[in-house]
Legacy VTK file of the C-alpha trace (Angstrom):
# vtk DataFile Version 3.0
C-alpha trace
ASCII
DATASET POLYDATA
POINTS 422 float
87.461 29.276 106.814
88.748 31.752 104.554
90.082 35.174 106.070
88.111 38.197 104.845
88.168 42.074 106.236
85.551 42.757 108.663
83.261 43.657 106.340
83.556 40.518 104.511
83.293 38.848 107.257
79.908 40.193 107.993
78.599 39.066 104.604
80.135 35.470 105.492
78.090 35.451 108.441
75.233 36.374 107.018
75.405 33.459 104.820
75.514 31.360 107.648
72.510 32.528 109.024
70.628 32.386 106.123
71.273 28.923 106.165
70.085 28.392 109.582
66.918 30.235 108.818
66.308 28.318 105.664
66.412 25.229 107.703
64.622 26.705 110.607
61.988 27.666 107.796
61.837 23.950 106.463
61.354 22.701 109.517
58.588 24.886 110.564
56.565 24.323 107.548
57.356 20.636 107.837
56.115 20.577 111.910
53.096 22.789 111.007
51.953 20.860 107.808
52.495 17.369 109.307
52.080 17.807 112.933
50.116 20.631 113.850
47.573 20.476 111.883
48.226 23.871 109.959
47.235 23.647 105.891
49.600 25.970 104.619
50.214 27.162 100.952
53.176 24.600 100.089
53.731 25.698 96.632
54.621 29.382 97.241
56.177 29.319 100.263
58.584 26.714 99.379
59.257 28.790 95.992
60.233 31.522 98.194
62.211 29.220 100.359
64.106 27.875 97.123
64.781 31.690 96.020
66.612 32.114 99.358
68.624 28.967 98.728
69.847 30.387 95.058
70.551 33.432 96.511
72.441 32.328 99.396
74.751 30.094 96.652
75.026 33.266 95.063
76.278 35.048 98.078
78.613 32.575 99.033
80.294 32.648 95.525
80.623 35.929 95.962
82.165 35.942 99.434
84.729 32.977 98.239
86.126 35.273 95.138
86.949 37.910 98.106
86.521 40.620 95.563
87.729 44.028 97.028
85.431 47.017 97.092
85.201 50.354 98.547
83.348 50.456 101.754
80.384 52.426 100.218
79.979 49.229 97.966
80.393 46.774 100.814
77.579 49.043 102.947
75.654 48.460 100.244
76.034 44.672 99.750
74.915 44.038 103.269
72.179 46.262 103.138
71.024 44.053 99.724
71.479 41.014 101.930
69.359 42.062 104.942
66.883 43.334 102.277
66.407 40.136 100.441
66.285 38.482 104.286
63.311 41.328 105.340
61.393 40.398 101.805
61.636 36.728 102.214
60.081 36.926 105.913
57.492 39.477 104.915
56.531 36.880 101.865
56.825 33.629 104.291
54.825 35.928 106.763
51.987 36.846 104.220
51.384 33.214 103.324
50.600 32.286 107.051
48.702 34.286 109.110
50.505 37.495 108.614
51.187 39.625 111.570
48.819 36.805 113.537
51.636 34.501 113.155
54.105 34.477 116.199
56.876 34.659 113.961
56.385 38.021 113.137
58.744 39.655 115.383
61.876 37.872 113.883
62.053 41.334 111.944
63.301 42.312 115.328
67.105 40.232 114.657
67.502 41.680 111.341
67.209 45.261 113.040
69.597 44.447 115.376
72.393 43.146 112.744
71.228 46.033 110.620
72.023 48.572 113.599
75.660 46.504 114.296
77.183 46.716 111.095
75.216 49.253 108.660
75.858 53.177 109.073
72.641 55.091 110.687
71.129 55.990 107.316
70.989 52.512 106.069
69.817 50.790 109.404
67.254 53.180 109.825
65.928 52.960 105.839
65.633 49.106 106.779
63.703 50.174 109.820
61.124 51.893 108.326
60.941 49.224 105.637
60.155 46.579 108.533
57.562 48.983 109.840
56.178 49.391 106.648
55.843 45.560 106.105
54.769 44.739 109.579
51.540 47.120 108.895
50.962 45.665 105.738
50.960 42.525 106.964
47.966 43.477 109.334
45.801 43.925 106.465
46.811 41.967 103.862
47.566 38.231 104.254
46.283 34.388 103.777
44.678 33.354 107.240
46.367 30.228 108.654
43.937 27.110 107.366
43.803 25.419 111.124
42.339 21.559 111.359
41.335 22.285 115.274
40.674 26.169 115.235
40.316 25.617 119.392
44.305 25.027 119.495
44.994 28.537 118.037
45.835 30.187 121.530
48.362 27.202 122.606
49.887 27.204 119.154
50.236 31.206 119.055
52.183 30.953 122.736
54.339 28.028 121.644
55.344 29.879 118.360
55.929 32.883 120.653
57.981 30.978 122.902
60.106 29.303 119.657
60.648 32.736 118.308
61.838 34.241 121.520
64.208 31.685 121.814
65.676 31.901 117.929
65.644 35.639 118.229
67.905 35.548 121.323
70.408 33.431 120.006
70.794 34.946 116.360
71.312 38.024 118.264
73.691 36.609 120.773
75.566 34.413 118.262
75.938 37.325 115.806
76.414 40.259 118.399
79.321 38.129 119.933
80.674 37.626 116.583
81.077 41.031 115.544
82.329 41.963 118.815
85.274 39.611 118.433
86.020 40.619 114.881
86.218 44.152 116.164
88.300 43.555 119.168
90.685 41.702 116.554
90.877 44.872 114.330
91.407 47.113 117.397
94.125 44.609 118.413
95.670 45.099 114.607
95.108 49.123 115.187
97.218 48.926 118.029
99.820 46.889 116.956
100.048 49.330 113.444
100.045 52.603 116.125
102.976 50.798 118.107
104.845 50.114 114.571
104.340 53.550 113.437
105.744 54.911 117.122
108.643 53.025 116.767
109.433 54.040 113.326
108.714 57.386 114.361
111.348 57.139 117.242
113.945 55.384 114.864
113.507 58.435 112.379
114.178 60.828 115.021
117.221 58.917 115.730
118.429 58.549 112.418
118.420 62.276 112.326
120.068 62.482 115.078
122.893 60.271 114.154
123.142 62.000 111.119
123.357 64.860 112.849
126.142 64.076 115.392
128.239 62.237 112.233
128.176 65.437 110.301
129.177 67.084 113.694
132.269 64.402 114.571
133.882 64.588 110.805
135.668 67.540 111.740
137.157 66.953 115.019
138.002 63.209 113.874
140.056 64.524 111.093
141.864 67.243 113.323
142.628 64.180 115.224
143.973 62.117 112.565
146.102 65.043 111.223
147.680 65.258 114.818
148.363 61.624 115.126
149.797 61.248 111.872
152.277 63.950 112.693
153.466 62.828 115.844
153.566 59.185 114.174
156.095 60.854 111.765
157.983 62.523 114.769
158.327 59.420 116.430
160.342 58.110 113.727
163.352 60.689 114.530
162.448 61.025 118.068
163.602 58.270 120.392
161.676 59.773 123.009
158.288 59.038 121.384
159.172 55.621 119.985
157.717 54.554 123.597
154.233 55.888 122.227
154.444 54.402 118.942
151.905 51.399 119.730
149.414 53.940 121.374
149.516 56.007 118.338
148.802 53.126 116.560
145.598 52.340 119.060
144.613 55.676 118.676
144.844 55.566 114.503
142.679 52.399 114.409
139.835 53.703 116.805
139.695 57.046 114.563
139.303 54.873 111.689
136.294 52.965 113.453
134.902 56.175 114.169
134.879 57.345 110.203
133.836 53.798 109.138
130.945 53.994 111.575
130.289 57.750 110.148
130.595 55.933 106.754
127.904 53.169 107.664
125.771 56.171 108.746
125.785 57.537 105.186
125.815 54.037 103.043
122.717 53.369 105.153
121.207 56.929 104.139
121.948 55.436 100.366
121.660 52.005 99.367
122.030 48.917 100.556
125.078 46.846 100.162
124.622 43.682 98.776
127.739 40.972 99.534
128.743 37.352 99.725
128.304 35.841 103.458
130.876 34.470 102.977
133.367 37.511 102.604
131.323 39.997 104.221
130.933 37.825 107.613
134.760 37.306 108.236
135.746 40.979 107.561
132.645 42.700 109.317
134.084 40.077 112.673
137.554 41.419 111.762
136.827 44.819 112.212
134.777 44.488 115.192
137.426 42.786 116.929
139.636 45.865 116.456
137.155 47.786 118.975
137.196 45.016 121.394
141.101 43.299 121.606
140.438 42.280 124.709
137.684 39.945 123.794
138.152 36.405 123.448
135.949 35.517 120.194
134.867 32.782 118.155
133.075 32.657 114.905
131.286 29.739 113.663
130.302 29.417 110.470
129.215 26.075 108.439
131.404 25.590 105.602
128.173 25.065 103.609
126.923 28.528 103.841
126.558 29.968 100.304
123.872 32.457 101.011
124.568 36.151 99.955
123.293 39.055 102.235
120.963 41.947 100.868
122.047 44.544 103.342
125.247 44.484 105.074
124.751 47.845 106.870
121.738 46.950 108.533
122.369 43.732 109.322
126.071 44.680 110.713
124.671 47.355 112.969
122.327 45.046 114.730
125.192 42.192 114.948
127.383 45.088 116.261
124.775 45.940 118.936
124.704 42.458 120.257
128.353 41.579 120.053
129.059 44.886 121.938
126.610 43.772 124.726
128.158 40.715 125.233
131.601 41.807 125.009
130.796 44.218 127.723
129.443 41.681 130.421
131.992 39.004 129.193
135.226 39.917 127.798
136.409 36.290 128.509
134.217 34.233 126.392
131.823 35.864 123.215
131.140 33.438 120.439
128.866 33.896 117.232
127.100 31.321 115.383
125.912 31.643 111.977
123.157 28.587 110.844
120.949 28.818 107.610
117.735 26.896 107.069
115.619 27.186 103.843
113.462 29.675 105.639
115.566 31.618 107.676
119.345 32.564 108.429
120.113 32.727 112.317
122.674 34.546 113.968
123.541 33.506 117.888
125.406 35.297 120.170
126.660 33.880 123.301
128.533 35.353 126.263
129.294 33.702 129.751
128.397 37.107 131.857
126.095 37.394 134.857
122.877 37.094 132.611
119.862 39.099 132.894
116.483 38.359 134.981
113.430 37.396 132.869
111.775 40.745 133.865
114.650 42.307 131.662
114.412 39.870 128.713
110.950 41.137 128.385
111.240 44.770 128.715
114.585 44.752 126.496
113.615 45.830 122.684
110.439 47.402 123.623
111.667 50.639 125.104
115.016 52.492 126.410
115.323 50.705 129.709
117.701 52.102 132.465
120.277 49.173 133.367
122.380 49.034 136.628
125.417 49.470 134.697
124.633 52.579 133.803
123.246 51.537 130.058
120.021 53.119 128.955
119.301 49.798 126.556
119.329 52.158 123.541
121.070 49.820 121.471
118.969 46.887 122.174
116.008 49.145 121.286
117.577 49.870 118.206
118.491 46.274 117.106
114.784 44.845 117.752
113.020 47.796 115.865
115.857 47.169 112.684
115.092 43.327 113.157
111.632 43.926 112.778
111.896 46.330 109.884
113.795 43.487 108.111
110.924 40.783 109.024
112.765 38.815 111.859
113.200 39.032 115.241
115.372 38.816 118.014
115.118 36.203 121.048
117.068 36.758 124.438
117.420 33.676 126.618
119.953 32.241 129.361
122.863 30.820 127.841
124.120 27.789 130.133
125.545 27.511 132.227
125.430 31.055 132.642
125.303 34.058 130.461
122.833 35.173 127.624
122.204 34.046 124.814
120.986 36.745 121.871
119.590 35.260 118.726
119.045 37.363 115.423
116.453 35.749 112.795
115.729 36.890 109.639
113.659 35.277 106.749
115.375 34.031 104.148
113.421 36.823 101.850
116.007 39.219 103.040
118.979 37.318 101.532
119.172 35.068 98.281
121.177 32.071 97.426
124.150 32.575 95.518
126.503 30.657 93.179
129.824 31.286 95.058
130.845 28.511 97.480
132.557 29.336 100.794
136.284 28.590 100.931
LINES 1 423
422 0 1 2 3 4 5 6 7 8 9 10 11 12 13 14 15 16 17 18 19 20 21 22 23 24 25 26 27 28 29 30 31 32 33 34 35 36 37 38 39 40 41 42 43 44 45 46 47 48 49 50 51 52 53 54 55 56 57 58 59 60 61 62 63 64 65 66 67 68 69 70 71 72 73 74 75 76 77 78 79 80 81 82 83 84 85 86 87 88 89 90 91 92 93 94 95 96 97 98 99 100 101 102 103 104 105 106 107 108 109 110 111 112 113 114 115 116 117 118 119 120 121 122 123 124 125 126 127 128 129 130 131 132 133 134 135 136 137 138 139 140 141 142 143 144 145 146 147 148 149 150 151 152 153 154 155 156 157 158 159 160 161 162 163 164 165 166 167 168 169 170 171 172 173 174 175 176 177 178 179 180 181 182 183 184 185 186 187 188 189 190 191 192 193 194 195 196 197 198 199 200 201 202 203 204 205 206 207 208 209 210 211 212 213 214 215 216 217 218 219 220 221 222 223 224 225 226 227 228 229 230 231 232 233 234 235 236 237 238 239 240 241 242 243 244 245 246 247 248 249 250 251 252 253 254 255 256 257 258 259 260 261 262 263 264 265 266 267 268 269 270 271 272 273 274 275 276 277 278 279 280 281 282 283 284 285 286 287 288 289 290 291 292 293 294 295 296 297 298 299 300 301 302 303 304 305 306 307 308 309 310 311 312 313 314 315 316 317 318 319 320 321 322 323 324 325 326 327 328 329 330 331 332 333 334 335 336 337 338 339 340 341 342 343 344 345 346 347 348 349 350 351 352 353 354 355 356 357 358 359 360 361 362 363 364 365 366 367 368 369 370 371 372 373 374 375 376 377 378 379 380 381 382 383 384 385 386 387 388 389 390 391 392 393 394 395 396 397 398 399 400 401 402 403 404 405 406 407 408 409 410 411 412 413 414 415 416 417 418 419 420 421
C-alpha cells in the first residue's frame, strides 16, 4: 500500500471502513428482503448505497494522488468524510424503521472515530449532528413492513447483537490502526530528537575544535621557529648533529599539527573534491607520518575510478578509525576499499585484542570510557559524521582476532569520474 502521512492514512482507513460498510449494508438489505420477510424500499436505499460507492471511488482517487495539504485542510477532509457517512447512515435508517431499527447505534463508531482523529471542536459538532439525526429518526421515518409482525422482537434482538459485534470490530480495528500509526510517528520524532541532539553535540564540539585550533596556532609557530633554528645550528655544530633525526621528527609532527588545523579551517569553508586514486595514497602517506611504527597495508582495486566529494570529512572519519586500529594493533593495520553502484566501503582491520559485543553496541552512540583511558569521543564523532553523509559504520570481530571497522558511504556522496587509476 502507498505510504501516506498520518492524516492521509486516516482517510485511507476511512475508505476501507466505508468499503466494509457498503458490503454490510448490501448484505443486510439482501438478508432482510429475501430471508427475513422485511419489505424494504429498495430503490431509494440502493440509490444511497450507489452514491456511497461513487463517493468512495473519489476518495480513493484523491488519496492515491497524495496531494499535500495544510493540517486544517486535512481536518476538513476527515470531517467531510465522516459527515458523508453520517448522512448515508441517517438516510438508510430513515427508509428502514428510523430509531426502531436496531442498527441505529451505528452512529457510535463514527463518533468514536471522530473523537480519535479530529480536534475537539469538529468532534463535538459531529456529535451534535448525530444527536439531531437520532432525534429526528424518532419522529420521521418509514416504518418497517414485516411479513410476520410477530417476529419483530426476535429480529430486533438479533439485529442488536449483530450491531454490537460490528461496532466492537470497527472501533477496535480503527483505534488499533490509529495507535500503531501514532506509535510509528512517535518513534520517528524520537529519532529526529536524537539526531538533533547529536547535531547539537557536533556543533558544540566543532566550536571547541575551532577555538583550540586558533589557540594552538601561535605555540606551533613558535615551536616551528625554534626547531628551524636548531636545525640551522646543527649544520655547523657537531654536538647537535646527533639530534638531527629528532629535530626532523619534530618538524614532521609540527607539520601534521598545522595540517590538522588547516583541515578544520577547510571544513568550515567548502568541501574539497578530488579523485579517489589521487587522494587516498596521499592521505595514507600523511597518516603514516603520525604512526611510523605501524605495519600498514592499503588495498585498492585497480578499476576504482570514483571521485570523492568531501575529502576533508571522509579523511577525518578514516583517520579516527585508523588511529584506533594503530593504537591497539601497531603490528598490523589494513585498509581495504571497494566500490559498488550503490556505495563505497572502507574497511579497517587490526589484529588487536578486539572488543566485547556490549562495547561495540555502545561505541558511536555516546562517549564511552574505555579500560585504556579513552573516552570513545573519536568514534562518536566518526559515527555522527558518517550518518550526516548518509552512511554508517559497523564494528565486528576480525578473524582470527582483532576488530573490523567498516565505513559505508552511499554513492551519492561520490560520482564516477573519467580518470582511470594508475
